[in-house]
C-alpha positions, 0 to 999 in steps of 0.5 A: 143744778136745779133744786129738783135735780140736786135732791137725788145727787150724790157727792160724786155727781156734784164733783163731776158737775162742779168740774164741768162747771169750772171747765175741765182742762182750762186754766184754773180759776183764781183761788180767791174766786173758787167755790170751796165746800167746807170739809173735814176728815174722819178717823180714817182720814177720808175727807167728809163734806160738811153741811154749811148750816149745822157743820155735820157731815153730808150723807148721800142725799142733800140740797144745793142751796146755791142753786135754790136761793142764789147764795155763793157760799158753801151750798150743801145742806141736809134736807132738815137744814134746808127746811129750817133755812126755808122756815127761817126765811119765811118767818123773817118775811112774815115778820117784816110784812107784819111790821109794815102793816103795823106801821101803815095802820098806825099812820092811818090811825094818826091821819084819820083820828082813829082809836081811843083817846082819853080826851074823847071820854065824855065828862059830865062836869061841863054839862053840870055847870051849864045846867047850874046843878049842885051835883059835883063829886066824882062826876057820876050823876043820875036823874031823879024824878021829883014828886012834883014831876020835875027832873033833877041831876044828883050825884051817885056812887052807883056806876049802873045809875050813871047818866052821861049828860052829853048824850041826852 
């Protein structure tokens, strides 16, 4: 049964179609290979077909998940159970795609050296040694204009005044 056809089918229609599918009048198939719907009995002893997802009785309208997604186990589902099944499958596919994209992104970051690394932060220590400056301390320094017009590098505690000497 196609998904569109199955939506409006009753249990009687499914039973008829099922018997046609098995080949009415031919020898019965091996019991281990027979398709079986999960069933239960109500208080009157009437047999009820159960939803393969929530295990509650199926009403007049249902979905045949075997026809929809190729499953061979108890295929009858409520509309809400089918919607939840489709949503779960969609979320699983999206998560797998997200993880695949993340692995690709990490591989490209490694291949091309993309991303933040602590060793790439410019430090003033090497430049201070090169300039022969007396400024030490925490590595933050600023430029000071002397009265005679000369520039000097001096330590500072003010981050806004900090100069990265490597950029000069």
